[in-house]
C-alpha atoms as a printed R data frame, in Angstrom:
    type eleno elety resid chain resno       x       y      z
1   ATOM     1    CA   MET     A     1   0.000   0.000  0.000
2   ATOM     2    CA   ALA     A     2   1.242   3.433 -0.900
3   ATOM     3    CA   ILE     A     3   1.739   6.066  1.754
4   ATOM     4    CA   ILE     A     4  -0.363   9.205  1.237
5   ATOM     5    CA   SER     A     5   1.771  12.158  2.272
6   ATOM     6    CA   THR     A     6   1.271  15.072 -0.121
7   ATOM     7    CA   LYS     A     7  -1.606  17.493 -0.345
8   ATOM     8    CA   GLU     A     8  -2.088  16.571 -4.009
9   ATOM     9    CA   GLU     A     9  -2.584  12.907 -3.123
10  ATOM    10    CA   ILE     A    10  -5.055  13.843 -0.392
11  ATOM    11    CA   VAL     A    11  -6.992  16.078 -2.809
12  ATOM    12    CA   ASP     A    12  -7.118  13.251 -5.385
13  ATOM    13    CA   ILE     A    13  -8.589  10.897 -2.788
14  ATOM    14    CA   TYR     A    14 -11.016  13.589 -1.641
15  ATOM    15    CA   LEU     A    15 -12.239  14.115 -5.203
16  ATOM    16    CA   LYS     A    16 -12.553  10.364 -5.728
17  ATOM    17    CA   TYR     A    17 -14.730   9.965 -2.613
18  ATOM    18    CA   GLN     A    18 -16.467  13.342 -2.609
19  ATOM    19    CA   LYS     A    19 -19.849  11.853 -3.548
20  ATOM    20    CA   SER     A    20 -19.614   9.299 -0.744
21  ATOM    21    CA   LEU     A    21 -18.704  12.055  1.728
22  ATOM    22    CA   PHE     A    22 -21.674  14.074  0.509
23  ATOM    23    CA   HIS     A    23 -24.039  11.141  1.117
24  ATOM    24    CA   LEU     A    24 -22.605  10.753  4.606
25  ATOM    25    CA   ALA     A    25 -23.159  14.456  5.293
26  ATOM    26    CA   MET     A    26 -26.771  14.136  4.127
27  ATOM    27    CA   THR     A    27 -27.402  11.603  6.901
28  ATOM    28    CA   TYR     A    28 -26.747  14.379  9.414
29  ATOM    29    CA   VAL     A    29 -28.305  17.436  7.761
30  ATOM    30    CA   ASP     A    30 -31.530  18.081  5.917
31  ATOM    31    CA   THR     A    31 -30.416  20.341  3.063
32  ATOM    32    CA   LEU     A    32 -28.053  19.922  0.150
33  ATOM    33    CA   TYR     A    33 -26.489  23.274  0.940
34  ATOM    34    CA   LEU     A    34 -25.455  22.242  4.458
35  ATOM    35    CA   ALA     A    35 -24.151  18.890  3.226
36  ATOM    36    CA   GLU     A    36 -22.023  20.632  0.604
37  ATOM    37    CA   ASP     A    37 -20.677  22.981  3.266
38  ATOM    38    CA   LEU     A    38 -19.700  20.058  5.494
39  ATOM    39    CA   VAL     A    39 -17.893  18.286  2.662
40  ATOM    40    CA   GLU     A    40 -16.126  21.460  1.558
41  ATOM    41    CA   ASP     A    41 -15.071  22.218  5.129
42  ATOM    42    CA   THR     A    42 -13.662  18.698  5.340
43  ATOM    43    CA   ILE     A    43 -11.043  19.230  2.648
44  ATOM    44    CA   VAL     A    44 -10.045  22.552  4.188
45  ATOM    45    CA   ALA     A    45  -9.632  20.931  7.602
46  ATOM    46    CA   ILE     A    46  -7.510  18.054  6.338
47  ATOM    47    CA   LEU     A    47  -5.304  20.273  4.188
48  ATOM    48    CA   GLU     A    48  -4.616  22.567  7.142
49  ATOM    49    CA   LYS     A    49  -3.140  19.637  9.068
50  ATOM    50    CA   SER     A    50  -1.470  17.776  6.151
51  ATOM    51    CA   PRO     A    51  -1.391  14.388  7.918
52  ATOM    52    CA   VAL     A    52   0.363  11.326  6.502
53  ATOM    53    CA   PHE     A    53  -1.711   8.181  5.875
54  ATOM    54    CA   GLU     A    54  -0.630   4.585  5.533
55  ATOM    55    CA   SER     A    55  -3.125   3.933  2.742
56  ATOM    56    CA   GLU     A    56  -5.979   5.362  0.735
57  ATOM    57    CA   ALA     A    57  -8.445   3.584  3.011
58  ATOM    58    CA   SER     A    58  -7.110   5.260  6.139
59  ATOM    59    CA   CYS     A    59  -7.310   8.644  4.403
60  ATOM    60    CA   VAL     A    60 -10.936   8.025  3.406
61  ATOM    61    CA   CYS     A    61 -11.860   6.929  6.936
62  ATOM    62    CA   TYR     A    62 -10.229  10.076  8.291
63  ATOM    63    CA   LEU     A    63 -12.199  12.222  5.818
64  ATOM    64    CA   ARG     A    64 -15.425  10.541  6.920
65  ATOM    65    CA   GLN     A    65 -14.574  11.112 10.563
66  ATOM    66    CA   ILE     A    66 -14.059  14.808  9.856
67  ATOM    67    CA   VAL     A    67 -17.485  14.984  8.165
68  ATOM    68    CA   ARG     A    68 -19.111  13.301 11.176
69  ATOM    69    CA   ASN     A    69 -17.373  15.541 13.693
70  ATOM    70    CA   LYS     A    70 -18.181  18.723 11.777
71  ATOM    71    CA   ALA     A    71 -21.825  17.634 11.451
72  ATOM    72    CA   LYS     A    72 -22.077  16.910 15.179
73  ATOM    73    CA   SER     A    73 -20.535  20.293 16.005
74  ATOM    74    CA   MET     A    74 -22.947  22.040 13.679
75  ATOM    75    CA   LEU     A    75 -25.938  20.248 15.211
76  ATOM    76    CA   ARG     A    76 -24.757  21.087 18.732
77  ATOM    77    CA   LYS     A    77 -24.613  24.760 17.817
78  ATOM    78    CA   LYS     A    78 -27.911  24.702 15.947
79  ATOM    79    CA   TYR     A    79 -29.898  22.998 18.691
80  ATOM    80    CA   LYS     A    80 -27.782  24.253 21.591
81  ATOM    81    CA   ILE     A    81 -27.279  20.745 22.897
82  ATOM    82    CA   GLU     A    82 -24.414  20.043 25.231
83  ATOM    83    CA   PRO     A    83 -23.701  16.346 25.675
84  ATOM    84    CA   GLN     A    84 -23.918  15.119 29.205
85  ATOM    85    CA   GLU     A    85 -21.251  12.841 30.586
86  ATOM    86    CA   ASP     A    86 -23.245   9.620 30.291
87  ATOM    87    CA   THR     A    87 -24.955  10.166 26.918
88  ATOM    88    CA   ASP     A    88 -23.843  10.996 23.420
89  ATOM    89    CA   ILE     A    89 -25.005  13.745 21.091
90  ATOM    90    CA   GLU     A    90 -26.842  11.429 18.672
91  ATOM    91    CA   GLU     A    91 -28.999  10.006 21.443
92  ATOM    92    CA   GLN     A    92 -29.903  13.486 22.667
93  ATOM    93    CA   LEU     A    93 -30.806  14.623 19.145
94  ATOM    94    CA   ILE     A    94 -32.965  11.568 18.596
95  ATOM    95    CA   LYS     A    95 -34.762  12.030 21.908
96  ATOM    96    CA   SER     A    96 -35.336  15.735 21.351
97  ATOM    97    CA   ASN     A    97 -36.708  14.990 17.856
98  ATOM    98    CA   ASP     A    98 -35.943  18.522 16.675
99  ATOM    99    CA   PHE     A    99 -35.870  17.239 13.115
100 ATOM   100    CA   ASN     A   100 -39.669  16.854 13.168
101 ATOM   101    CA   LEU     A   101 -39.321  13.282 11.957
102 ATOM   102    CA   PRO     A   102 -42.379  11.058 11.990
103 ATOM   103    CA   TYR     A   103 -42.676   9.029 15.170
104 ATOM   104    CA   GLY     A   104 -41.810   5.793 13.368
105 ATOM   105    CA   GLU     A   105 -38.430   7.078 12.212
106 ATOM   106    CA   VAL     A   106 -37.477   8.328 15.651
107 ATOM   107    CA   GLU     A   107 -38.648   5.045 17.132
108 ATOM   108    CA   VAL     A   108 -36.436   3.146 14.677
109 ATOM   109    CA   GLN     A   109 -33.441   5.323 15.559
110 ATOM   110    CA   LEU     A   110 -33.981   4.737 19.270
111 ATOM   111    CA   LEU     A   111 -34.402   1.009 18.693
112 ATOM   112    CA   LEU     A   112 -31.165   0.814 16.707
113 ATOM   113    CA   HIS     A   113 -29.349   2.822 19.336
114 ATOM   114    CA   GLU     A   114 -30.648   0.522 22.093
115 ATOM   115    CA   ILE     A   115 -29.823  -2.666 20.182
116 ATOM   116    CA   LEU     A   116 -26.314  -1.589 19.279
117 ATOM   117    CA   SER     A   117 -25.411   0.142 22.558
118 ATOM   118    CA   GLU     A   118 -23.798  -2.997 23.991
119 ATOM   119    CA   TYR     A   119 -21.128  -2.967 21.280
120 ATOM   120    CA   PRO     A   120 -17.966  -0.864 21.585
121 ATOM   121    CA   GLN     A   121 -17.928   2.536 19.861
122 ATOM   122    CA   ASN     A   122 -15.457   1.477 17.152
123 ATOM   123    CA   ILE     A   123 -17.568  -1.573 16.228
124 ATOM   124    CA   ARG     A   124 -20.726   0.578 16.011
125 ATOM   125    CA   GLU     A   125 -18.902   3.099 13.811
126 ATOM   126    CA   ALA     A   126 -17.625   0.297 11.581
127 ATOM   127    CA   PHE     A   127 -21.154  -1.143 11.351
128 ATOM   128    CA   ILE     A   128 -22.576   2.222 10.285
129 ATOM   129    CA   ALA     A   129 -19.768   2.779  7.784
130 ATOM   130    CA   HIS     A   130 -20.345  -0.706  6.370
131 ATOM   131    CA   ILE     A   131 -24.135  -0.512  6.138
132 ATOM   132    CA   ILE     A   132 -24.722   3.140  5.255
133 ATOM   133    CA   ASP     A   133 -21.466   4.133  3.554
134 ATOM   134    CA   GLN     A   134 -20.972   0.683  1.980
135 ATOM   135    CA   GLU     A   135 -17.381   0.580  3.143
136 ATOM   136    CA   THR     A   136 -15.758  -2.847  2.831
137 ATOM   137    CA   ILE     A   137 -14.977  -4.889  5.918
138 ATOM   138    CA   PRO     A   138 -11.234  -5.261  5.136
139 ATOM   139    CA   VAL     A   139 -10.853  -1.469  4.825
140 ATOM   140    CA   LEU     A   140 -12.729  -0.859  8.079
141 ATOM   141    CA   ALA     A   141 -10.799  -3.605  9.850
142 ATOM   142    CA   ALA     A   142  -7.515  -2.011  8.820
143 ATOM   143    CA   TYR     A   143  -8.678   1.424  9.917
144 ATOM   144    CA   TYR     A   144  -9.897   0.291 13.346
145 ATOM   145    CA   GLY     A   145  -7.058  -2.170 13.910
146 ATOM   146    CA   ILE     A   146  -9.359  -5.186 14.119
147 ATOM   147    CA   LYS     A   147  -8.986  -8.515 12.355
148 ATOM   148    CA   ALA     A   148 -11.247  -8.648  9.295
149 ATOM   149    CA   ASP     A   149 -12.807 -11.961 10.384
150 ATOM   150    CA   THR     A   150 -13.560 -10.574 13.843
151 ATOM   151    CA   LEU     A   151 -15.205  -7.475 12.403
152 ATOM   152    CA   LYS     A   152 -17.185  -9.568  9.924
153 ATOM   153    CA   LYS     A   153 -18.495 -11.744 12.773
154 ATOM   154    CA   GLN     A   154 -19.374  -8.706 14.906
155 ATOM   155    CA   ILE     A   155 -21.269  -7.066 12.041
156 ATOM   156    CA   GLY     A   156 -23.043 -10.361 11.362
157 ATOM   157    CA   ARG     A   157 -24.059 -10.567 15.025
158 ATOM   158    CA   MET     A   158 -25.320  -6.999 14.927
159 ATOM   159    CA   LYS     A   159 -27.417  -7.756 11.851
160 ATOM   160    CA   SER     A   160 -28.796 -10.889 13.526
161 ATOM   161    CA   ARG     A   161 -29.561  -8.940 16.694
162 ATOM   162    CA   ILE     A   162 -31.472  -6.347 14.684
163 ATOM   163    CA   ALA     A   163 -33.345  -9.080 12.797
164 ATOM   164    CA   GLU     A   164 -34.312 -10.791 16.080
165 ATOM   165    CA   SER     A   165 -35.512  -7.530 17.625
166 ATOM   166    CA   ILE     A   166 -37.859  -6.592 14.802
167 ATOM   167    CA   PRO     A   167 -40.991  -8.733 14.366
168 ATOM   168    CA   GLN     A   168 -41.166 -10.316 10.907
169 ATOM   169    CA   LYS     A   169 -44.399  -8.461 10.081
170 ATOM   170    CA   ASP     A   170 -42.671  -5.101 10.763
171 ATOM   171    CA   MET     A   171 -39.371  -5.916  9.044
172 ATOM   172    CA   ARG     A   172 -40.394  -4.487  5.676
173 ATOM   173    CA   ALA     A   173 -41.450  -1.170  7.232
174 ATOM   174    CA   PHE     A   174 -38.263  -1.111  9.310
175 ATOM   175    CA   LEU     A   175 -36.045  -1.630  6.282
176 ATOM   176    CA   PHE     A   176 -37.903   1.055  4.360
177 ATOM   177    CA   ILE     A   177 -37.478   3.582  7.168
178 ATOM   178    CA   LEU     A   178 -33.818   2.588  7.545
179 ATOM   179    CA   MET     A   179 -33.292   3.250  3.841
180 ATOM   180    CA   LEU     A   180 -34.879   6.676  4.227
181 ATOM   181    CA   LEU     A   181 -32.564   7.486  7.103
182 ATOM   182    CA   SER     A   182 -29.431   6.551  5.182
C-alpha cells in the first residue's frame, strides 16, 4: 500500500470519494447546501493539518470522521445541545426529535441505538460505515485495527440482533425507514 503524504494525493482521494462524503453528510443534515458545506469544510480541515496516511483507506476513513465531527458540532450549535457525561449527542438529538421526523423514524433510531449500545464505539462506527457508507470490511478492519474476520463476525451478530428484535411483520417497514434514514 502506498503512503499518502502530499496534499495533491489527499486532494485526489477527496475528489474520488467526494460523492460518498456528501451522502454521509446528508445523513446528518436536511439540506443539500449544508451537506455541501460540510464536505467542503472537510477538505479545508484536512489540508490545514497535512497528515500522513498509511493507505488510501485510512485517508478516506479520516475524511469521513471529519465529516461526522463537523456535522455533530454544527448540530450542537444549531440545537444548543451540550452532551452530558453519560450520553452521546446522537442520542440526545434523537430524543429531542428537533428534526420533526415522523414518530416511526425516531422510534427506529432509538431502537437501533438501544440494540447496538452494547457494542464498543469502534464496532458501532464500523457497522454504520459498512451498512450506510458501503465501506468494505477489510478497509474498516484495517482502519480500526481489528482482524477482518472478527469485524465480519461482529457485524453479522449486529445484523442478527437487529433481525431478532424486529418482528417479521414489521421488518419491511423497518427496512424502508432505515433506507430513508441513510
